[in-house]
PDB file as gemmi writes it, atoms N, CA and C in Angstrom:
CRYST1    1.000    1.000    1.000  90.00  90.00  90.00 P 1                      
ATOM      1  N   UNK A   1      55.847 104.328 123.919  1.00  0.00           N  
ATOM      2  CA  UNK A   1      54.922 104.891 124.872  1.00  0.00           C  
ATOM      3  C   UNK A   1      55.464 106.262 125.303  1.00  0.00           C  
ATOM      4  N   UNK A   2      54.613 107.281 125.379  1.00  0.00           N  
ATOM      5  CA  UNK A   2      55.066 108.609 125.801  1.00  0.00           C  
ATOM      6  C   UNK A   2      55.634 108.577 127.216  1.00  0.00           C  
ATOM      7  N   UNK A   3      56.628 109.441 127.444  1.00  0.00           N  
ATOM      8  CA  UNK A   3      57.290 109.454 128.761  1.00  0.00           C  
ATOM      9  C   UNK A   3      56.327 109.774 129.887  1.00  0.00           C  
ATOM     10  N   UNK A   4      55.430 110.716 129.670  1.00  0.00           N  
ATOM     11  CA  UNK A   4      54.489 111.101 130.724  1.00  0.00           C  
ATOM     12  C   UNK A   4      53.613 109.922 131.138  1.00  0.00           C  
ATOM     13  N   UNK A   5      53.161 109.165 130.164  1.00  0.00           N  
ATOM     14  CA  UNK A   5      52.316 108.003 130.468  1.00  0.00           C  
ATOM     15  C   UNK A   5      53.113 106.943 131.214  1.00  0.00           C  
ATOM     16  N   UNK A   6      54.357 106.733 130.801  1.00  0.00           N  
ATOM     17  CA  UNK A   6      55.215 105.757 131.467  1.00  0.00           C  
ATOM     18  C   UNK A   6      55.468 106.164 132.913  1.00  0.00           C  
ATOM     19  N   UNK A   7      55.748 107.449 133.151  1.00  0.00           N  
ATOM     20  CA  UNK A   7      55.969 107.933 134.519  1.00  0.00           C  
ATOM     21  C   UNK A   7      54.725 107.729 135.377  1.00  0.00           C  
ATOM     22  N   UNK A   8      53.565 108.022 134.793  1.00  0.00           N  
ATOM     23  CA  UNK A   8      52.314 107.854 135.526  1.00  0.00           C  
ATOM     24  C   UNK A   8      52.101 106.389 135.910  1.00  0.00           C  
ATOM     25  N   UNK A   9      52.385 105.480 134.978  1.00  0.00           N  
ATOM     26  CA  UNK A   9      52.236 104.057 135.268  1.00  0.00           C  
ATOM     27  C   UNK A   9      53.235 103.609 136.333  1.00  0.00           C  
ATOM     28  N   UNK A  10      54.441 104.130 136.284  1.00  0.00           N  
ATOM     29  CA  UNK A  10      55.449 103.760 137.284  1.00  0.00           C  
ATOM     30  C   UNK A  10      55.042 104.251 138.672  1.00  0.00           C  
ATOM     31  N   UNK A  11      54.507 105.461 138.759  1.00  0.00           N  
ATOM     32  CA  UNK A  11      54.031 105.968 140.061  1.00  0.00           C  
ATOM     33  C   UNK A  11      52.910 105.088 140.595  1.00  0.00           C  
ATOM     34  N   UNK A  12      51.975 104.708 139.704  1.00  0.00           N  
ATOM     35  CA  UNK A  12      50.883 103.837 140.094  1.00  0.00           C  
ATOM     36  C   UNK A  12      51.416 102.496 140.594  1.00  0.00           C  
ATOM     37  N   UNK A  13      52.422 101.957 139.887  1.00  0.00           N  
ATOM     38  CA  UNK A  13      53.008 100.669 140.268  1.00  0.00           C  
ATOM     39  C   UNK A  13      53.673 100.761 141.639  1.00  0.00           C  
ATOM     40  N   UNK A  14      54.408 101.843 141.864  1.00  0.00           N  
ATOM     41  CA  UNK A  14      55.067 102.008 143.169  1.00  0.00           C  
ATOM     42  C   UNK A  14      54.051 102.113 144.300  1.00  0.00           C  
ATOM     43  N   UNK A  15      52.955 102.822 144.061  1.00  0.00           N  
ATOM     44  CA  UNK A  15      51.917 102.952 145.089  1.00  0.00           C  
ATOM     45  C   UNK A  15      51.316 101.594 145.430  1.00  0.00           C  
ATOM     46  N   UNK A  16      51.192 100.737 144.433  1.00  0.00           N  
ATOM     47  CA  UNK A  16      50.630  99.410 144.644  1.00  0.00           C  
ATOM     48  C   UNK A  16      51.676  98.396 145.096  1.00  0.00           C  
ATOM     49  N   UNK A  17      52.923  98.821 145.185  1.00  0.00           N  
ATOM     50  CA  UNK A  17      53.982  97.931 145.626  1.00  0.00           C  
ATOM     51  C   UNK A  17      54.492  96.996 144.545  1.00  0.00           C  
ATOM     52  N   UNK A  18      54.368  97.391 143.305  1.00  0.00           N  
ATOM     53  CA  UNK A  18      54.820  96.563 142.186  1.00  0.00           C  
ATOM     54  C   UNK A  18      56.172  97.045 141.676  1.00  0.00           C  
ATOM     55  N   UNK A  19      56.958  96.096 141.230  1.00  0.00           N  
ATOM     56  CA  UNK A  19      58.225  96.462 140.601  1.00  0.00           C  
ATOM     57  C   UNK A  19      57.966  96.767 139.125  1.00  0.00           C  
ATOM     58  N   UNK A  20      58.907  97.432 138.447  1.00  0.00           N  
ATOM     59  CA  UNK A  20      58.734  97.672 137.007  1.00  0.00           C  
ATOM     60  C   UNK A  20      58.552  96.375 136.219  1.00  0.00           C  
ATOM     61  N   UNK A  21      59.229  95.315 136.629  1.00  0.00           N  
ATOM     62  CA  UNK A  21      59.082  94.028 135.949  1.00  0.00           C  
ATOM     63  C   UNK A  21      57.672  93.485 136.115  1.00  0.00           C  
ATOM     64  N   UNK A  22      57.147  93.559 137.337  1.00  0.00           N  
ATOM     65  CA  UNK A  22      55.789  93.075 137.580  1.00  0.00           C  
ATOM     66  C   UNK A  22      54.766  93.878 136.769  1.00  0.00           C  
ATOM     67  N   UNK A  23      54.997  95.190 136.684  1.00  0.00           N  
ATOM     68  CA  UNK A  23      54.104  96.043 135.904  1.00  0.00           C  
ATOM     69  C   UNK A  23      54.146  95.644 134.426  1.00  0.00           C  
ATOM     70  N   UNK A  24      55.345  95.421 133.905  1.00  0.00           N  
ATOM     71  CA  UNK A  24      55.491  95.023 132.501  1.00  0.00           C  
ATOM     72  C   UNK A  24      54.830  93.677 132.246  1.00  0.00           C  
ATOM     73  N   UNK A  25      54.967  92.750 133.192  1.00  0.00           N  
ATOM     74  CA  UNK A  25      54.331  91.440 133.045  1.00  0.00           C  
ATOM     75  C   UNK A  25      52.815  91.562 133.049  1.00  0.00           C  
ATOM     76  N   UNK A  26      52.284  92.407 133.935  1.00  0.00           N  
ATOM     77  CA  UNK A  26      50.839  92.608 133.989  1.00  0.00           C  
ATOM     78  C   UNK A  26      50.328  93.234 132.695  1.00  0.00           C  
ATOM     79  N   UNK A  27      51.092  94.180 132.145  1.00  0.00           N  
ATOM     80  CA  UNK A  27      50.688  94.800 130.885  1.00  0.00           C  
ATOM     81  C   UNK A  27      50.702  93.792 129.749  1.00  0.00           C  
ATOM     82  N   UNK A  28      51.699  92.926 129.721  1.00  0.00           N  
ATOM     83  CA  UNK A  28      51.784  91.909 128.678  1.00  0.00           C  
ATOM     84  C   UNK A  28      50.618  90.929 128.775  1.00  0.00           C  
ATOM     85  N   UNK A  29      50.267  90.545 129.993  1.00  0.00           N  
ATOM     86  CA  UNK A  29      49.133  89.638 130.194  1.00  0.00           C  
ATOM     87  C   UNK A  29      47.838  90.314 129.752  1.00  0.00           C  
ATOM     88  N   UNK A  30      47.658  91.576 130.126  1.00  0.00           N  
ATOM     89  CA  UNK A  30      46.449  92.305 129.739  1.00  0.00           C  
ATOM     90  C   UNK A  30      46.342  92.426 128.219  1.00  0.00           C  
ATOM     91  N   UNK A  31      47.474  92.693 127.562  1.00  0.00           N  
ATOM     92  CA  UNK A  31      47.469  92.823 126.105  1.00  0.00           C  
ATOM     93  C   UNK A  31      47.124  91.491 125.444  1.00  0.00           C  
ATOM     94  N   UNK A  32      47.708  90.397 125.932  1.00  0.00           N  
ATOM     95  CA  UNK A  32      47.414  89.090 125.329  1.00  0.00           C  
ATOM     96  C   UNK A  32      45.960  88.702 125.573  1.00  0.00           C  
ATOM     97  N   UNK A  33      45.419  89.050 126.747  1.00  0.00           N  
ATOM     98  CA  UNK A  33      44.006  88.770 127.013  1.00  0.00           C  
ATOM     99  C   UNK A  33      43.102  89.580 126.082  1.00  0.00           C  
ATOM    100  N   UNK A  34      43.461  90.840 125.843  1.00  0.00           N  
ATOM    101  CA  UNK A  34      42.665  91.684 124.949  1.00  0.00           C  
ATOM    102  C   UNK A  34      42.687  91.138 123.524  1.00  0.00           C  
ATOM    103  N   UNK A  35      43.845  90.690 123.079  1.00  0.00           N  
ATOM    104  CA  UNK A  35      43.962  90.123 121.731  1.00  0.00           C  
ATOM    105  C   UNK A  35      43.140  88.851 121.627  1.00  0.00           C  
ATOM    106  N   UNK A  36      43.199  88.001 122.649  1.00  0.00           N  
ATOM    107  CA  UNK A  36      42.431  86.758 122.637  1.00  0.00           C  
ATOM    108  C   UNK A  36      40.929  87.044 122.626  1.00  0.00           C  
ATOM    109  N   UNK A  37      40.498  88.034 123.390  1.00  0.00           N  
ATOM    110  CA  UNK A  37      39.085  88.390 123.421  1.00  0.00           C  
ATOM    111  C   UNK A  37      38.631  88.942 122.075  1.00  0.00           C  
ATOM    112  N   UNK A  38      39.482  89.726 121.427  1.00  0.00           N  
ATOM    113  CA  UNK A  38      39.144  90.266 120.116  1.00  0.00           C  
ATOM    114  C   UNK A  38      39.031  89.146 119.085  1.00  0.00           C  
ATOM    115  N   UNK A  39      39.955  88.208 119.123  1.00  0.00           N  
ATOM    116  CA  UNK A  39      39.905  87.076 118.194  1.00  0.00           C  
ATOM    117  C   UNK A  39      38.652  86.229 118.427  1.00  0.00           C  
ATOM    118  N   UNK A  40      38.300  86.022 119.687  1.00  0.00           N  
ATOM    119  CA  UNK A  40      37.104  85.246 120.006  1.00  0.00           C  
ATOM    120  C   UNK A  40      35.849  85.971 119.521  1.00  0.00           C  
ATOM    121  N   UNK A  41      35.783  87.291 119.717  1.00  0.00           N  
ATOM    122  CA  UNK A  41      34.631  88.062 119.255  1.00  0.00           C  
ATOM    123  C   UNK A  41      34.514  88.021 117.737  1.00  0.00           C  
ATOM    124  N   UNK A  42      35.649  88.104 117.044  1.00  0.00           N  
ATOM    125  CA  UNK A  42      35.646  88.030 115.583  1.00  0.00           C  
ATOM    126  C   UNK A  42      35.143  86.666 115.128  1.00  0.00           C  
ATOM    127  N   UNK A  43      35.643  85.621 115.745  1.00  0.00           N  
ATOM    128  CA  UNK A  43      35.221  84.263 115.370  1.00  0.00           C  
ATOM    129  C   UNK A  43      33.737  84.065 115.647  1.00  0.00           C  
ATOM    130  N   UNK A  44      33.247  84.559 116.789  1.00  0.00           N  
ATOM    131  CA  UNK A  44      31.823  84.426 117.111  1.00  0.00           C  
ATOM    132  C   UNK A  44      30.952  85.192 116.112  1.00  0.00           C  
ATOM    133  N   UNK A  45      31.393  86.378 115.703  1.00  0.00           N  
ATOM    134  CA  UNK A  45      30.646  87.145 114.704  1.00  0.00           C  
ATOM    135  C   UNK A  45      30.611  86.400 113.371  1.00  0.00           C  
ATOM    136  N   UNK A  46      31.740  85.798 112.996  1.00  0.00           N  
ATOM    137  CA  UNK A  46      31.799  85.042 111.748  1.00  0.00           C  
ATOM    138  C   UNK A  46      30.848  83.846 111.799  1.00  0.00           C  
ATOM    139  N   UNK A  47      30.852  83.121 112.919  1.00  0.00           N  
ATOM    140  CA  UNK A  47      29.954  81.969 113.062  1.00  0.00           C  
ATOM    141  C   UNK A  47      28.491  82.409 113.011  1.00  0.00           C  
ATOM    142  N   UNK A  48      28.194  83.551 113.631  1.00  0.00           N  
ATOM    143  CA  UNK A  48      26.826  84.062 113.622  1.00  0.00           C  
ATOM    144  C   UNK A  48      26.405  84.434 112.201  1.00  0.00           C  
ATOM    145  N   UNK A  49      27.312  85.056 111.449  1.00  0.00           N  
ATOM    146  CA  UNK A  49      27.023  85.429 110.071  1.00  0.00           C  
ATOM    147  C   UNK A  49      26.734  84.183 109.237  1.00  0.00           C  
ATOM    148  N   UNK A  50      27.527  83.145 109.425  1.00  0.00           N  
ATOM    149  CA  UNK A  50      27.306  81.891 108.701  1.00  0.00           C  
ATOM    150  C   UNK A  50      25.962  81.279 109.108  1.00  0.00           C  
ATOM    151  N   UNK A  51      25.689  81.223 110.405  1.00  0.00           N  
ATOM    152  CA  UNK A  51      24.460  80.591 110.895  1.00  0.00           C  
ATOM    153  C   UNK A  51      23.213  81.304 110.380  1.00  0.00           C  
ATOM    154  N   UNK A  52      23.224  82.630 110.418  1.00  0.00           N  
ATOM    155  CA  UNK A  52      22.057  83.384 109.954  1.00  0.00           C  
ATOM    156  C   UNK A  52      21.833  83.162 108.467  1.00  0.00           C  
ATOM    157  N   UNK A  53      22.904  83.281 107.678  1.00  0.00           N  
ATOM    158  CA  UNK A  53      22.736  83.118 106.233  1.00  0.00           C  
ATOM    159  C   UNK A  53      22.339  81.689 105.871  1.00  0.00           C  
ATOM    160  N   UNK A  54      22.872  80.691 106.572  1.00  0.00           N  
ATOM    161  CA  UNK A  54      22.493  79.295 106.308  1.00  0.00           C  
ATOM    162  C   UNK A  54      21.017  79.078 106.636  1.00  0.00           C  
ATOM    163  N   UNK A  55      20.551  79.660 107.726  1.00  0.00           N  
ATOM    164  CA  UNK A  55      19.137  79.516 108.088  1.00  0.00           C  
ATOM    165  C   UNK A  55      18.225  80.151 107.044  1.00  0.00           C  
ATOM    166  N   UNK A  56      18.601  81.326 106.558  1.00  0.00           N  
ATOM    167  CA  UNK A  56      17.778  82.000 105.547  1.00  0.00           C  
ATOM    168  C   UNK A  56      17.816  81.232 104.233  1.00  0.00           C  
ATOM    169  N   UNK A  57      19.013  80.902 103.775  1.00  0.00           N  
ATOM    170  CA  UNK A  57      19.130  80.214 102.488  1.00  0.00           C  
ATOM    171  C   UNK A  57      18.496  78.828 102.525  1.00  0.00           C  
ATOM    172  N   UNK A  58      18.805  78.065 103.570  1.00  0.00           N  
ATOM    173  CA  UNK A  58      18.277  76.706 103.666  1.00  0.00           C  
ATOM    174  C   UNK A  58      16.794  76.661 103.954  1.00  0.00           C  
ATOM    175  N   UNK A  59      16.316  77.571 104.777  1.00  0.00           N  
ATOM    176  CA  UNK A  59      14.910  77.536 105.175  1.00  0.00           C  
ATOM    177  C   UNK A  59      13.969  78.227 104.213  1.00  0.00           C  
ATOM    178  N   UNK A  60      14.437  79.261 103.525  1.00  0.00           N  
ATOM    179  CA  UNK A  60      13.538  80.048 102.679  1.00  0.00           C  
ATOM    180  C   UNK A  60      13.814  79.840 101.190  1.00  0.00           C  
ATOM    181  N   UNK A  61      15.071  79.954 100.794  1.00  0.00           N  
ATOM    182  CA  UNK A  61      15.384  79.945  99.371  1.00  0.00           C  
ATOM    183  C   UNK A  61      15.659  78.551  98.796  1.00  0.00           C  
ATOM    184  N   UNK A  62      16.218  77.663  99.591  1.00  0.00           N  
ATOM    185  CA  UNK A  62      16.578  76.336  99.086  1.00  0.00           C  
ATOM    186  C   UNK A  62      15.983  75.217  99.933  1.00  0.00           C  
ATOM    187  N   UNK A  63      14.731  75.239 100.266  1.00  0.00           N  
ATOM    188  CA  UNK A  63      14.224  74.204 101.179  1.00  0.00           C  
ATOM    189  C   UNK A  63      14.370  72.778 100.651  1.00  0.00           C  
ATOM    190  N   UNK A  64      14.255  72.606  99.344  1.00  0.00           N  
ATOM    191  CA  UNK A  64      14.333  71.251  98.786  1.00  0.00           C  
ATOM    192  C   UNK A  64      15.759  70.790  98.534  1.00  0.00           C  
ATOM    193  N   UNK A  65      16.661  71.723  98.281  1.00  0.00           N  
ATOM    194  CA  UNK A  65      18.036  71.357  97.931  1.00  0.00           C  
ATOM    195  C   UNK A  65      19.050  71.814  98.972  1.00  0.00           C  
ATOM    196  N   UNK A  66      18.578  72.190 100.155  1.00  0.00           N  
ATOM    197  CA  UNK A  66      19.467  72.745 101.184  1.00  0.00           C  
ATOM    198  C   UNK A  66      20.575  71.773 101.586  1.00  0.00           C  
ATOM    199  N   UNK A  67      20.273  70.493 101.678  1.00  0.00           N  
ATOM    200  CA  UNK A  67      21.288  69.524 102.110  1.00  0.00           C  
ATOM    201  C   UNK A  67      22.497  69.504 101.180  1.00  0.00           C  
ATOM    202  N   UNK A  68      22.274  69.787  99.903  1.00  0.00           N  
ATOM    203  CA  UNK A  68      23.370  69.797  98.938  1.00  0.00           C  
ATOM    204  C   UNK A  68      24.017  71.184  98.840  1.00  0.00           C  
ATOM    205  N   UNK A  69      23.185  72.220  98.823  1.00  0.00           N  
ATOM    206  CA  UNK A  69      23.681  73.555  98.527  1.00  0.00           C  
ATOM    207  C   UNK A  69      24.309  74.277  99.725  1.00  0.00           C  
ATOM    208  N   UNK A  70      23.797  74.049 100.927  1.00  0.00           N  
ATOM    209  CA  UNK A  70      24.318  74.760 102.098  1.00  0.00           C  
ATOM    210  C   UNK A  70      25.789  74.448 102.355  1.00  0.00           C  
ATOM    211  N   UNK A  71      26.215  73.178 102.336  1.00  0.00           N  
ATOM    212  CA  UNK A  71      27.648  72.921 102.546  1.00  0.00           C  
ATOM    213  C   UNK A  71      28.539  73.591 101.488  1.00  0.00           C  
ATOM    214  N   UNK A  72      28.067  73.616 100.234  1.00  0.00           N  
ATOM    215  CA  UNK A  72      28.831  74.294  99.184  1.00  0.00           C  
ATOM    216  C   UNK A  72      28.910  75.788  99.460  1.00  0.00           C  
ATOM    217  N   UNK A  73      27.791  76.367  99.875  1.00  0.00           N  
ATOM    218  CA  UNK A  73      27.752  77.788 100.202  1.00  0.00           C  
ATOM    219  C   UNK A  73      28.732  78.114 101.328  1.00  0.00           C  
ATOM    220  N   UNK A  74      28.689  77.333 102.398  1.00  0.00           N  
ATOM    221  CA  UNK A  74      29.576  77.572 103.540  1.00  0.00           C  
ATOM    222  C   UNK A  74      31.043  77.454 103.112  1.00  0.00           C  
ATOM    223  N   UNK A  75      31.359  76.473 102.293  1.00  0.00           N  
ATOM    224  CA  UNK A  75      32.730  76.327 101.794  1.00  0.00           C  
ATOM    225  C   UNK A  75      33.171  77.564 101.017  1.00  0.00           C  
ATOM    226  N   UNK A  76      32.289  78.106 100.178  1.00  0.00           N  
ATOM    227  CA  UNK A  76      32.622  79.306  99.411  1.00  0.00           C  
ATOM    228  C   UNK A  76      32.833  80.512 100.331  1.00  0.00           C  
ATOM    229  N   UNK A  77      31.974  80.654 101.338  1.00  0.00           N  
ATOM    230  CA  UNK A  77      32.110  81.772 102.278  1.00  0.00           C  
ATOM    231  C   UNK A  77      33.442  81.672 103.016  1.00  0.00           C  
ATOM    232  N   UNK A  78      33.790  80.495 103.477  1.00  0.00           N  
ATOM    233  CA  UNK A  78      35.050  80.305 104.197  1.00  0.00           C  
ATOM    234  C   UNK A  78      36.241  80.571 103.276  1.00  0.00           C  
ATOM    235  N   UNK A  79      36.145  80.142 102.019  1.00  0.00           N  
ATOM    236  CA  UNK A  79      37.222  80.415 101.059  1.00  0.00           C  
ATOM    237  C   UNK A  79      37.430  81.909 100.853  1.00  0.00           C  
ATOM    238  N   UNK A  80      36.329  82.657 100.709  1.00  0.00           N  
ATOM    239  CA  UNK A  80      36.449  84.114 100.532  1.00  0.00           C  
ATOM    240  C   UNK A  80      37.005  84.758 101.795  1.00  0.00           C  
ATOM    241  N   UNK A  81      36.538  84.321 102.953  1.00  0.00           N  
ATOM    242  CA  UNK A  81      37.040  84.865 104.219  1.00  0.00           C  
ATOM    243  C   UNK A  81      38.546  84.610 104.358  1.00  0.00           C  
ATOM    244  N   UNK A  82      38.963  83.384 104.063  1.00  0.00           N  
ATOM    245  CA  UNK A  82      40.399  83.059 104.124  1.00  0.00           C  
ATOM    246  C   UNK A  82      41.203  83.906 103.151  1.00  0.00           C  
ATOM    247  N   UNK A  83      40.643  84.165 101.965  1.00  0.00           N  
ATOM    248  CA  UNK A  83      41.333  84.998 100.976  1.00  0.00           C  
ATOM    249  C   UNK A  83      41.481  86.431 101.471  1.00  0.00           C  
ATOM    250  N   UNK A  84      40.472  86.943 102.161  1.00  0.00           N  
ATOM    251  CA  UNK A  84      40.559  88.298 102.715  1.00  0.00           C  
ATOM    252  C   UNK A  84      41.601  88.346 103.821  1.00  0.00           C  
ATOM    253  N   UNK A  85      41.555  87.368 104.719  1.00  0.00           N  
ATOM    254  CA  UNK A  85      42.490  87.341 105.852  1.00  0.00           C  
ATOM    255  C   UNK A  85      43.933  87.194 105.376  1.00  0.00           C  
ATOM    256  N   UNK A  86      44.145  86.372 104.347  1.00  0.00           N  
ATOM    257  CA  UNK A  86      45.510  86.153 103.849  1.00  0.00           C  
ATOM    258  C   UNK A  86      46.006  87.299 102.979  1.00  0.00           C  
ATOM    259  N   UNK A  87      45.088  88.183 102.575  1.00  0.00           N  
ATOM    260  CA  UNK A  87      45.489  89.317 101.756  1.00  0.00           C  
ATOM    261  C   UNK A  87      45.399  89.071 100.259  1.00  0.00           C  
ATOM    262  N   UNK A  88      44.945  87.889  99.862  1.00  0.00           N  
ATOM    263  CA  UNK A  88      44.816  87.580  98.438  1.00  0.00           C  
ATOM    264  C   UNK A  88      43.707  88.412  97.793  1.00  0.00           C  
ATOM    265  N   UNK A  89      42.683  88.741  98.580  1.00  0.00           N  
ATOM    266  CA  UNK A  89      41.573  89.573  98.128  1.00  0.00           C  
ATOM    267  C   UNK A  89      41.403  90.690  99.151  1.00  0.00           C  
ATOM    268  N   UNK A  90      41.173  91.901  98.682  1.00  0.00           N  
ATOM    269  CA  UNK A  90      40.993  93.008  99.622  1.00  0.00           C  
ATOM    270  C   UNK A  90      39.524  93.126 100.021  1.00  0.00           C  
ATOM    271  N   UNK A  91      39.316  93.707 101.174  1.00  0.00           N  
ATOM    272  CA  UNK A  91      37.955  93.940 101.656  1.00  0.00           C  
ATOM    273  C   UNK A  91      37.207  94.846 100.681  1.00  0.00           C  
ATOM    274  N   UNK A  92      37.906  95.825 100.110  1.00  0.00           N  
ATOM    275  CA  UNK A  92      37.272  96.741  99.154  1.00  0.00           C  
ATOM    276  C   UNK A  92      36.771  96.006  97.917  1.00  0.00           C  
ATOM    277  N   UNK A  93      37.502  94.977  97.471  1.00  0.00           N  
ATOM    278  CA  UNK A  93      37.048  94.180  96.327  1.00  0.00           C  
ATOM    279  C   UNK A  93      35.737  93.461  96.645  1.00  0.00           C  
ATOM    280  N   UNK A  94      35.685  92.864  97.816  1.00  0.00           N  
ATOM    281  CA  UNK A  94      34.484  92.139  98.223  1.00  0.00           C  
ATOM    282  C   UNK A  94      33.328  93.119  98.403  1.00  0.00           C  
ATOM    283  N   UNK A  95      33.634  94.267  98.990  1.00  0.00           N  
ATOM    284  CA  UNK A  95      32.618  95.292  99.206  1.00  0.00           C  
ATOM    285  C   UNK A  95      32.067  95.801  97.879  1.00  0.00           C  
ATOM    286  N   UNK A  96      32.940  96.052  96.908  1.00  0.00           N  
ATOM    287  CA  UNK A  96      32.472  96.557  95.611  1.00  0.00           C  
ATOM    288  C   UNK A  96      31.636  95.508  94.878  1.00  0.00           C  
ATOM    289  N   UNK A  97      31.987  94.230  95.036  1.00  0.00           N  
ATOM    290  CA  UNK A  97      31.172  93.173  94.430  1.00  0.00           C  
ATOM    291  C   UNK A  97      29.774  93.157  95.048  1.00  0.00           C  
ATOM    292  N   UNK A  98      29.702  93.291  96.357  1.00  0.00           N  
ATOM    293  CA  UNK A  98      28.392  93.329  97.024  1.00  0.00           C  
ATOM    294  C   UNK A  98      27.596  94.544  96.571  1.00  0.00           C  
ATOM    295  N   UNK A  99      28.274  95.665  96.378  1.00  0.00           N  
ATOM    296  CA  UNK A  99      27.581  96.872  95.929  1.00  0.00           C  
ATOM    297  C   UNK A  99      27.066  96.720  94.499  1.00  0.00           C  
ATOM    298  N   UNK A 100      27.736  95.916  93.682  1.00  0.00           N  
ATOM    299  CA  UNK A 100      27.243  95.642  92.325  1.00  0.00           C  
ATOM    300  C   UNK A 100      25.906  94.902  92.370  1.00  0.00           C  
ATOM    301  N   UNK A 101      25.679  94.121  93.431  1.00  0.00           N  
ATOM    302  CA  UNK A 101      24.418  93.402  93.596  1.00  0.00           C  
ATOM    303  C   UNK A 101      23.367  94.238  94.315  1.00  0.00           C  
ATOM    304  N   UNK A 102      23.688  95.497  94.600  1.00  0.00           N  
ATOM    305  CA  UNK A 102      22.700  96.391  95.189  1.00  0.00           C  
ATOM    306  C   UNK A 102      22.814  96.609  96.683  1.00  0.00           C  
ATOM    307  N   UNK A 103      23.874  96.118  97.301  1.00  0.00           N  
ATOM    308  CA  UNK A 103      24.059  96.318  98.734  1.00  0.00           C  
ATOM    309  C   UNK A 103      25.048  97.443  98.964  1.00  0.00           C  
ATOM    310  N   UNK A 104      24.703  98.338  99.869  1.00  0.00           N  
ATOM    311  CA  UNK A 104      25.563  99.486 100.158  1.00  0.00           C  
ATOM    312  C   UNK A 104      25.977  99.416 101.622  1.00  0.00           C  
ATOM    313  N   UNK A 105      27.267  99.506 101.869  1.00  0.00           N  
ATOM    314  CA  UNK A 105      27.794  99.462 103.229  1.00  0.00           C  
ATOM    315  C   UNK A 105      27.916 100.899 103.725  1.00  0.00           C  
ATOM    316  N   UNK A 106      27.221 101.202 104.814  1.00  0.00           N  
ATOM    317  CA  UNK A 106      27.186 102.570 105.295  1.00  0.00           C  
ATOM    318  C   UNK A 106      26.919 102.568 106.796  1.00  0.00           C  
ATOM    319  N   UNK A 107      27.696 103.326 107.534  1.00  0.00           N  
ATOM    320  CA  UNK A 107      27.472 103.471 108.971  1.00  0.00           C  
ATOM    321  C   UNK A 107      27.289 102.129 109.685  1.00  0.00           C  
ATOM    322  N   UNK A 108      28.139 101.172 109.352  1.00  0.00           N  
ATOM    323  CA  UNK A 108      28.132  99.853 109.981  1.00  0.00           C  
ATOM    324  C   UNK A 108      26.830  99.088 109.745  1.00  0.00           C  
ATOM    325  N   UNK A 109      26.081  99.468 108.721  1.00  0.00           N  
ATOM    326  CA  UNK A 109      24.867  98.743 108.345  1.00  0.00           C  
ATOM    327  C   UNK A 109      24.989  98.371 106.878  1.00  0.00           C  
ATOM    328  N   UNK A 110      24.275  97.348 106.489  1.00  0.00           N  
ATOM    329  CA  UNK A 110      24.209  96.975 105.079  1.00  0.00           C  
ATOM    330  C   UNK A 110      22.816  97.352 104.600  1.00  0.00           C  
ATOM    331  N   UNK A 111      22.773  98.223 103.625  1.00  0.00           N  
ATOM    332  CA  UNK A 111      21.499  98.715 103.128  1.00  0.00           C  
ATOM    333  C   UNK A 111      21.227  98.134 101.750  1.00  0.00           C  
ATOM    334  N   UNK A 112      19.991  97.796 101.481  1.00  0.00           N  
ATOM    335  CA  UNK A 112      19.652  97.183 100.192  1.00  0.00           C  
ATOM    336  C   UNK A 112      19.367  98.227  99.130  1.00  0.00           C  
ATOM    337  N   UNK A 113      18.296  98.961  99.256  1.00  0.00           N  
ATOM    338  CA  UNK A 113      17.938  99.987  98.277  1.00  0.00           C  
ATOM    339  C   UNK A 113      17.269 101.139  98.997  1.00  0.00           C  
ATOM    340  N   UNK A 114      17.084 102.236  98.291  1.00  0.00           N  
ATOM    341  CA  UNK A 114      16.382 103.380  98.877  1.00  0.00           C  
ATOM    342  C   UNK A 114      14.952 102.992  99.248  1.00  0.00           C  
ATOM    343  N   UNK A 115      14.293 102.148  98.432  1.00  0.00           N  
ATOM    344  CA  UNK A 115      12.927 101.727  98.714  1.00  0.00           C  
ATOM    345  C   UNK A 115      12.843 101.006 100.055  1.00  0.00           C  
ATOM    346  N   UNK A 116      13.798 100.149 100.312  1.00  0.00           N  
ATOM    347  CA  UNK A 116      13.799  99.398 101.564  1.00  0.00           C  
ATOM    348  C   UNK A 116      14.019 100.336 102.745  1.00  0.00           C  
ATOM    349  N   UNK A 117      14.860 101.344 102.573  1.00  0.00           N  
ATOM    350  CA  UNK A 117      15.090 102.293 103.649  1.00  0.00           C  
ATOM    351  C   UNK A 117      13.810 103.025 104.011  1.00  0.00           C  
ATOM    352  N   UNK A 118      13.031 103.392 102.997  1.00  0.00           N  
ATOM    353  CA  UNK A 118      11.781 104.082 103.260  1.00  0.00           C  
ATOM    354  C   UNK A 118      10.808 103.164 103.971  1.00  0.00           C  
ATOM    355  N   UNK A 119      10.714 101.901 103.525  1.00  0.00           N  
ATOM    356  CA  UNK A 119       9.816 100.921 104.149  1.00  0.00           C  
ATOM    357  C   UNK A 119      10.185 100.673 105.601  1.00  0.00           C  
ATOM    358  N   UNK A 120      11.499 100.618 105.897  1.00  0.00           N  
ATOM    359  CA  UNK A 120      11.958 100.303 107.256  1.00  0.00           C  
ATOM    360  C   UNK A 120      11.929 101.534 108.146  1.00  0.00           C  
ATOM    361  N   UNK A 121      11.692 102.713 107.594  1.00  0.00           N  
ATOM    362  CA  UNK A 121      11.604 103.934 108.381  1.00  0.00           C  
ATOM    363  C   UNK A 121      12.932 104.561 108.717  1.00  0.00           C  
ATOM    364  N   UNK A 122      13.959 104.332 107.903  1.00  0.00           N  
ATOM    365  CA  UNK A 122      15.273 104.935 108.163  1.00  0.00           C  
ATOM    366  C   UNK A 122      15.326 106.345 107.651  1.00  0.00           C  
TER     367      UNK A 122                                                      
END                                                                             
């Protein structure tokens, strides 16, 4: 941490009547809370991604065979996710595979084709 920032935090702590130890403890708690919130947000996004894709696949594409195919699909998605998290597969590999199927990742959106962009008014 830069010295100027540390001095500023120490002055703030003294004004509030905190010792350096109390300040360090508060910072550690804040950091652990931020990490926990980030992990929870990531997990919620992953669950939402699974739920949306299961609803589309089961309801539209596989209505007759959804009971058999959806659990297999979810298992495959979780396997790929675990492989990315563990480092066995890179995000770029997964991204390039998706792009081979016509999906382009751009500006935090997934785009299908130029035709779809025109239809959607992008």
